[in-house]
Structures are given as C-alpha cells and as structure tokens.
TIFILO-765044 format. One line per field, with one value per residue (C-alpha): residue number from 1; residue in one letter; x, y, z. Coordinates in Angstrom, 3 decimals. Layout:
N
nr = NUM / ... $
rest = a / ... $
xx = X / ... $
yy = Y / ... $
zz = Z / ... $
***
This chain:
128
nr = 1 / 2 / 3 / 4 / 5 / 6 / 7 / 8 / 9 / 10 / 11 / 12 / 13 / 14 / 15 / 16 / 17 / 18 / 19 / 20 / 21 / 22 / 23 / 24 / 25 / 26 / 27 / 28 / 29 / 30 / 31 / 32 / 33 / 34 / 35 / 36 / 37 / 38 / 39 / 40 / 41 / 42 / 43 / 44 / 45 / 46 / 47 / 48 / 49 / 50 / 51 / 52 / 53 / 54 / 55 / 56 / 57 / 58 / 59 / 60 / 61 / 62 / 63 / 64 / 65 / 66 / 67 / 68 / 69 / 70 / 71 / 72 / 73 / 74 / 75 / 76 / 77 / 78 / 79 / 80 / 81 / 82 / 83 / 84 / 85 / 86 / 87 / 88 / 89 / 90 / 91 / 92 / 93 / 94 / 95 / 96 / 97 / 98 / 99 / 100 / 101 / 102 / 103 / 104 / 105 / 106 / 107 / 108 / 109 / 110 / 111 / 112 / 113 / 114 / 115 / 116 / 117 / 118 / 119 / 120 / 121 / 122 / 123 / 124 / 125 / 126 / 127 / 128 $
rest = m / v / e / v / c / c / v / t / t / i / t / y / f / f / i / e / h / r / p / k / k / s / l / f / i / n / r / r / t / t / m / k / f / q / e / l / m / e / k / d / v / f / v / e / g / g / m / k / i / g / k / i / k / d / v / l / i / d / v / e / e / w / k / v / t / h / l / e / i / e / l / t / k / w / a / v / e / n / i / l / g / a / k / p / s / l / t / g / a / v / r / n / t / l / a / i / s / a / l / e / k / g / a / a / c / c / t / s / s / g / v / d / i / k / v / s / k / a / q / l / h / i / y / l / r / p / a / q $
xx = 112.614 / 113.371 / 116.854 / 118.135 / 120.769 / 122.399 / 123.169 / 124.844 / 122.491 / 119.257 / 118.063 / 115.924 / 113.835 / 114.048 / 111.002 / 111.320 / 108.112 / 107.939 / 104.493 / 103.769 / 103.196 / 105.000 / 107.454 / 109.382 / 112.029 / 112.875 / 110.778 / 111.721 / 109.942 / 111.749 / 110.423 / 112.058 / 112.010 / 110.151 / 107.308 / 106.574 / 106.624 / 103.161 / 101.422 / 98.278 / 98.398 / 95.361 / 94.557 / 92.484 / 89.026 / 90.290 / 90.436 / 93.022 / 95.322 / 97.872 / 100.571 / 104.173 / 106.581 / 109.928 / 111.688 / 113.975 / 116.946 / 119.059 / 122.519 / 124.224 / 122.129 / 121.152 / 117.523 / 114.399 / 112.912 / 110.126 / 108.028 / 107.383 / 103.652 / 101.821 / 98.649 / 95.147 / 93.090 / 90.903 / 93.936 / 95.337 / 92.018 / 90.891 / 94.107 / 96.416 / 93.635 / 95.086 / 93.855 / 95.357 / 97.885 / 96.741 / 100.269 / 101.013 / 100.636 / 101.282 / 103.951 / 104.616 / 106.914 / 105.319 / 107.270 / 107.818 / 106.530 / 103.010 / 103.195 / 102.431 / 105.561 / 106.219 / 104.387 / 100.990 / 101.242 / 101.731 / 98.739 / 97.857 / 95.765 / 98.518 / 100.095 / 97.937 / 98.800 / 98.070 / 96.943 / 93.593 / 93.131 / 92.678 / 96.219 / 97.855 / 99.086 / 101.495 / 103.343 / 103.355 / 105.964 / 106.385 / 108.669 / 111.898 $
yy = 218.223 / 214.547 / 213.208 / 209.701 / 208.178 / 204.784 / 202.783 / 199.446 / 197.881 / 199.492 / 202.773 / 205.108 / 208.157 / 211.132 / 213.308 / 216.599 / 218.018 / 221.533 / 222.622 / 226.310 / 227.157 / 224.841 / 224.972 / 222.121 / 223.419 / 220.190 / 217.004 / 214.092 / 210.960 / 208.056 / 205.549 / 202.510 / 201.868 / 198.612 / 200.476 / 202.350 / 199.352 / 198.109 / 201.036 / 202.251 / 205.773 / 208.071 / 211.460 / 214.157 / 212.786 / 209.308 / 207.832 / 205.021 / 205.453 / 202.688 / 201.088 / 202.105 / 199.687 / 201.489 / 204.690 / 206.761 / 208.597 / 211.361 / 209.951 / 213.339 / 214.939 / 211.767 / 212.857 / 210.883 / 212.465 / 210.110 / 207.144 / 204.477 / 203.739 / 200.790 / 202.530 / 201.114 / 200.469 / 203.448 / 205.769 / 204.628 / 205.296 / 208.464 / 210.283 / 209.239 / 208.811 / 205.500 / 201.951 / 199.598 / 197.149 / 193.565 / 192.291 / 193.929 / 196.743 / 200.380 / 202.057 / 205.768 / 207.806 / 210.308 / 213.429 / 213.751 / 217.333 / 215.860 / 214.635 / 216.539 / 217.405 / 215.496 / 212.491 / 213.862 / 212.063 / 208.574 / 207.047 / 203.519 / 203.175 / 204.393 / 207.534 / 210.597 / 212.959 / 216.665 / 217.288 / 216.654 / 213.929 / 216.678 / 217.973 / 214.584 / 214.210 / 217.108 / 214.966 / 211.641 / 210.493 / 207.089 / 204.765 / 203.820 $
zz = 98.395 / 97.803 / 98.436 / 97.897 / 100.137 / 99.722 / 102.868 / 102.019 / 99.464 / 100.675 / 99.146 / 101.246 / 100.379 / 102.694 / 102.266 / 104.083 / 105.488 / 106.868 / 108.034 / 107.411 / 111.058 / 113.409 / 116.263 / 114.649 / 112.263 / 110.452 / 110.614 / 108.337 / 107.247 / 105.624 / 103.134 / 101.587 / 97.854 / 98.419 / 100.120 / 96.871 / 94.556 / 93.532 / 95.269 / 93.543 / 92.071 / 92.303 / 90.727 / 92.451 / 93.081 / 93.945 / 90.415 / 90.197 / 87.192 / 87.770 / 89.940 / 90.638 / 88.960 / 89.227 / 90.302 / 88.060 / 89.557 / 88.037 / 88.782 / 88.349 / 91.091 / 93.002 / 92.985 / 92.212 / 89.079 / 87.931 / 88.952 / 86.338 / 86.348 / 84.808 / 83.671 / 83.994 / 80.867 / 81.795 / 82.065 / 78.712 / 76.973 / 78.753 / 79.624 / 76.787 / 74.227 / 73.034 / 72.736 / 75.318 / 73.931 / 73.591 / 74.178 / 77.490 / 79.939 / 79.067 / 81.184 / 81.456 / 83.652 / 86.001 / 86.977 / 90.730 / 90.503 / 90.199 / 93.805 / 96.993 / 98.939 / 102.118 / 103.446 / 102.326 / 98.980 / 100.411 / 102.159 / 103.192 / 100.015 / 97.667 / 96.213 / 95.610 / 92.750 / 93.289 / 89.683 / 88.041 / 85.439 / 82.812 / 83.524 / 84.039 / 80.438 / 81.143 / 83.729 / 81.838 / 79.314 / 77.625 / 79.590 / 77.858 $
***
C-alpha cells in the first residue's frame, strides 16, 4: 500500500512493509520524491530499462499510480517494438503494480520491477 502525504512543500512516500512472519505489526519506511528521481529502473534479471523522470498521483485518492520512465534505446526497440526517436527520449508511464511492495523494490542501484521483460508491455503506457 502506497500513501502520499504532504507536509509543507515536501511530499513523502510512506511504503508499508509487513513481513509474513514477524513480531512487528506495522513497520514503515519513508522515501522522499527526490530520492526516486533519476533512479535507474531494472526488470527481473537486472536489465536496465530506463530512469524515473516523474511520479503520477491520482488526486481523488491521493495515491501514487504510475512512475514516468524515460526508456533506454534497448527498451524502446525490444519491449515496445518501436524505433527510438531521433528528436528525443521516449517516455512511458509504468503502473505502480509492477513494483514489489515495501522497500524491497528500491535498492541503492535503482528500482527493481517484479515482472519479466516479456510481461513489461502490460504495465507500460505512453506518457501524456
């Protein structure tokens, strides 16, 4: 479950992590928006598919719904089946449901997606 809370002008993510067998009932980890920006994004197997450029929030529910990803040339060709644009980078939005729940998705090297590259097209949509 991802919740967004605004405190003055800084926006924080609260990622709730509940281990299956633990004596701790509710352990939380916080992350700032800025910590996600420019993080590399990897699919299962460690293949880099892009960088996080923005976060999309459903303002009715105040929930993060998608991450805007600037895709690598490899991802554009092999996952989307398109030719990379000569004029600029290709951005797509990635559904949050593609991420592991809790802090497991965010590592020092970047953000790990729990789906394979073969299934990734299901979670990607063109950025608007």
